C-alpha positions in Angstrom: -317.9 146.4 71.0 -315.0 148.5 69.9 -314.4 151.4 72.2 -314.4 154.2 69.6 -314.7 157.0 72.2 -311.5 155.9 73.9 -309.5 155.7 70.7 -310.6 159.2 69.8 -309.8 160.5 73.3 -306.3 158.9 73.3 -305.5 160.1 69.8 -307.1 163.6 70.5 -309.3 163.5 67.3 -313.0 164.0 66.9 -315.4 161.2 66.1 -316.1 162.9 62.8 -312.4 163.0 62.0 -312.1 159.4 62.9 -315.0 158.3 60.6 -313.5 160.4 57.8 -310.1 158.8 58.1 -311.5 155.2 58.0 -314.0 156.0 55.2 -317.3 155.5 57.0 -320.2 157.9 57.7 -320.9 159.4 61.2 -324.1 157.3 61.2 -322.2 154.1 60.7 -319.7 155.1 63.5 -322.7 155.8 65.8 -324.1 152.4 65.1 -320.8 150.8 66.1 -320.7 152.8 69.3 -324.2 151.9 70.3 -323.6 148.3 69.6 -326.2 148.2 66.9 -323.7 147.1 64.4 -320.0 145.8 64.5 -317.1 146.9 62.2 -316.2 144.5 59.5 -312.9 142.7 59.6 -311.5 145.0 56.9 -312.5 148.1 58.9 -310.8 146.6 62.0 -307.6 146.2 60.0 -307.9 149.8 58.8 -308.3 151.1 62.3 -305.3 149.0 63.5 -303.1 150.2 60.6 -304.0 153.9 60.5 -304.0 154.5 64.3 -301.5 151.9 65.5 -304.1 150.2 67.6 -303.5 146.7 68.8 -305.6 144.1 67.0 -306.0 142.1 70.2 -307.3 145.2 72.1 -309.8 145.9 69.2 -311.2 142.4 69.4 -311.2 142.0 73.2 -310.7 145.3 74.9 -307.8 143.6 76.8 -304.3 144.8 77.2 -302.7 148.0 75.9 -304.6 149.9 73.3 -301.6 151.1 71.2 -299.5 148.6 69.4 -296.3 150.4 70.4 -297.3 149.8 74.0 -298.1 146.1 73.2 -294.6 145.7 71.9 -293.1 147.2 75.0 -295.3 145.4 77.6 -298.1 143.2 76.5 -296.1 140.4 75.0 -293.5 140.1 77.7 -290.4 138.1 77.7 -288.5 136.5 80.6 -285.4 138.4 79.6 -284.2 135.3 78.0 -285.4 132.9 75.4 -289.3 133.0 75.7 -292.1 135.2 74.6 -295.5 135.0 76.4 -298.6 134.9 74.2 -301.9 135.8 75.8 -304.7 133.3 76.1 -308.3 134.4 76.4 -311.4 132.9 78.0 -313.0 132.9 74.5 -314.2 129.5 73.2 -314.4 129.1 69.5 -317.0 126.6 68.5 -316.2 123.8 66.1 -319.9 123.5 65.8 -322.8 126.0 66.0 -321.0 129.0 67.5 -320.6 130.6 70.9 -321.2 134.0 72.3 -318.3 136.3 73.3 -319.6 138.7 75.7 -317.0 138.2 78.4 -313.7 138.2 76.7 -310.6 138.7 79.0 -307.1 137.4 79.3 -306.8 134.4 81.6 -303.1 133.7 81.3 -300.0 133.7 79.0 -298.3 130.7 77.4 -294.6 130.6 76.9 -293.1 130.0 73.4 -289.4 130.0 72.4 -288.4 133.4 71.0 -286.5 131.7 68.3 -289.7 129.9 67.1 -291.8 133.1 67.4 -289.2 135.1 65.3 -289.3 132.5 62.6 -293.1 132.9 62.1 -294.3 135.3 59.3 -296.6 137.1 61.6 -295.7 139.9 64.2 -295.8 138.6 67.8 -298.3 141.3 68.8 -300.9 139.9 66.4 -300.9 136.4 68.1 -303.3 135.2 70.8 -304.7 131.8 72.0 -308.2 130.6 72.3 -310.0 127.2 73.2 -311.9 124.9 70.8 -315.3 123.6 71.7 -317.3 120.9 69.8 -316.6 118.3 67.3 -317.2 119.9 63.8 -313.5 120.2 63.1 -312.5 116.7 64.1 -310.2 114.9 63.6 -308.1 118.0 62.8 -309.1 120.0 66.0 -310.8 118.4 69.0 -312.8 119.7 71.9 -310.5 121.6 74.4 -307.7 122.0 72.0 -305.9 125.4 72.2 -305.4 127.3 69.0 -303.0 130.2 68.3 -304.4 132.7 65.8 -302.9 135.7 64.1 -305.1 138.7 63.3 -302.8 139.7 60.4 -304.4 138.3 57.2 -303.0 139.7 54.1 -304.9 137.4 51.8 -307.6 134.8 52.3 -305.6 131.6 51.3 -307.4 128.3 52.0 -306.8 127.5 55.7 -308.5 127.3 59.1 -309.8 130.6 60.5 -311.8 131.9 63.4 -314.9 133.7 62.2 -317.7 135.6 63.7 -321.3 135.5 62.4 -324.8 135.6 63.9 -324.0 132.4 65.8 -320.9 133.8 67.5 -317.3 132.7 67.2 -316.6 129.6 65.1 -313.5 127.7 63.9 -313.9 126.7 60.2 -311.9 125.9 57.1 -312.4 128.7 54.5 -311.8 129.3 50.8 -313.2 131.7 48.2 -314.2 130.4 44.8 -313.8 132.2 41.5 -317.2 133.9 41.9 -316.1 135.5 45.3 -318.4 133.2 47.3 -316.9 132.2 50.7 -317.1 128.5 51.5 -317.3 127.5 55.2 -316.3 124.0 55.7 -316.2 121.6 58.7 -313.5 118.8 58.7 -316.2 116.6 60.3 -318.4 115.7 57.2 -321.4 115.3 59.5 -321.7 119.1 59.3 -322.9 120.6 56.0 -320.9 123.2 54.0 -322.1 126.8 54.2 -321.7 129.4 51.5 -321.7 133.2 51.8 -322.4 135.1 48.7 -320.3 138.3 48.0 -323.2 140.6 48.9 -323.5 138.8 52.3 -319.8 139.3 52.9 -320.0 143.0 51.9 -323.0 143.4 54.3 -320.8 142.3 57.2 -322.9 139.1 57.8 -319.5 137.3 58.4 -316.2 138.5 59.9 -312.9 136.8 59.7 -311.2 137.3 63.1 -307.9 135.5 62.6 -306.0 132.6 60.9 -304.9 129.6 62.9 -301.1 129.2 62.9 -300.6 126.6 65.7 -302.5 124.3 68.0 -301.9 122.4 71.2 -303.6 119.4 72.8 -303.5 117.6 76.2 -302.7 113.9 75.9 
């Protein structure tokens, strides 16, 4: 649940002002604050952009709230050639979905700064989570670690972490010409799912991040 109260307190604005700036009613805001509903991916992006709030903090509540603080401290370096990307205890299901009630950072993984700087995504939008299940095999296997970016400028066909009523899931996505979102497993044992535009608009599915790298123990 996004801590709207903390954002308003830190930024010294009222909850009504916050709702007006992001284009929602105070009733909608109240439903987010009580946990009855969750902000859509688009609204999370709006909050992050308008108020300089870290996307990782919005999704997990971990680390520094403001992106400027993230740039100064959350993604630390060793003073040399490495950047440390946070890994969370979140499992993304390559299958039916997993709940995400207890998300917290468990460690950081080191990546060469040169490699990070070549990526088209800001370092403070990157995080790591673990894959469970077999629905994305042979591409992604159980216990693989995937790096995702929360910066998604357009929904190009690729693999994403999504959230729906089943929890967090790792799936291949694409939108067809009618605006329907196709949820595809690389393991063909699992059937394709399709979300209609009205279901997407209702917030029945949320796109959390796009997979940009993965690692595997051998």
